[in-house]
Residue, then its C-alpha position, 0 to 999 in steps of 0.5 A: m450489484n455484481e461482483f466489479e461493483k462490491w470490489i470498487e464498494s470495497r475500495n472505497s470503504a476502505w479509502r474512507n477508512p477515518t483511520g486508514f491511509l487518507s488520515v494520516t497527516s506527515m510522516n515522522w522519522l525518530d532518533e535519539n534527539p527529541q523532536t516536537f510536531e506540529d500535528f500532535t502533541g508531546s515531545w518524542h525520540a527513541i533509542g533502537h526500537e523503544v519510543f520516549s514521549f513527555g507530553f503526549e495527550g498530556a501524559q508525562g513521560q511515557s515509553w513503548v516497545v515496536e516490535e521490528g517491522g511492527e506497529v503500536m497505535l496510540p489514541m489521540s484527540d480526533g484519530i490514533l498515532e501510529l508507531a512503526s518500525r520501517g526498515g530498522r527505523i521508528i516513524l510516526r504517523p497521526r492519522n486524523s479523521k478530520s484530515p484534508a485528503l479523507a474530505r476530498f476523497d469523492g472515490v476510486k477513478v476506475f476503468d470500466y469492467k473489460p472482460e479480457f482483462r480476467v485471465d486463466a493462469r498456470l503456476e509455474t513452480d519456483e519456489r524463491n524469496v524475493g526482495v521488493s524494493s520500497v518507494a522509501g529506499e532502503l525499506g523493502n521487503n523480502y516475500d516468499s514466491p511459490g513460482r511464476l503465474v503465466f496467463e495470455l493476454g491479447g495473443e501474447t504469453y506474460k509471467l508475473t512472480a506471484f507472492k504467498r498469502p495466509d491464504p493458500d488459495v490466494l497469491w499476491l502480485i505487485f507489477r508493473d504495466g504499460s499504463s504505469g505512469k500515464s493512466t495508471y499509477g507510476t510505480g505500480r499496483s496489485v491484485s489477487a490470484q485465486r485458486s480455481g481447480n488446478h489453475w488461477v484466475i487474475d482478473f486485472n480489473q481488480s487491481a488495485n492502488f497501493p497508499c502511495a498513489y495518494t499520498d507521500f506519507a506510505t512506503c509501498p513497495l516497488a513492483p519488482r523488475e521481473n514484473h514489469l509488463t509491456v502491454a498496457i493493462e488498462a483496467g481495475e484503478q487509475t491514478p487518482d485526481f489528488k495527491v497527499t503531500a508536505d505541501g498539502i494536498k496537489e490536484h492532478 
């Protein structure tokens, strides 16, 4: 099995996770008014970042504090319930191992490997903090950037703002390109760059979809304007054949 095949296998494994994003059956915003929901038990409300429930999985009154930007996972029948802080608000996402989306998923849809989309890049240093918007509007994040990765593709020079990862030998790119909204997902994809000596390697054949490509029940980042490429990068993951919505699964 080559590196590309291993990557595909890892992506399929991630999407098949029984409590991953394809297991999410709804996304519910809490406020101070008690609410009940169809796909998990109990009455729920939140005051600030403290979450209160009554009757969840047969329990009496319970409460949890969710850290800003964090999550709390609670065991429930056939899965877990995620309590998450996003944009200063609390959302509840039930993750059900018997979800229709998990049953529908039959593997990632990818382009054939194209060697020309594996490129060498140099880092153009420009340390700064970059605001990145979200598909959910105000729920954006700020990421630390060491600068821009500069590379050539098809005889043209391009630049992408890169973001730091815990591993200093890895940078993260969120980008949109000429294929976005056509053969690839409209809001963009992500890919990692690996340090190799004094330069970086970007293999766009490993460009990955965010969960929002598959489900409306996610709050994914949008490619910053400076990372919108005119060239079509038809490599990596394509637009999935289906999407989970509040009205059920929609086939493309």
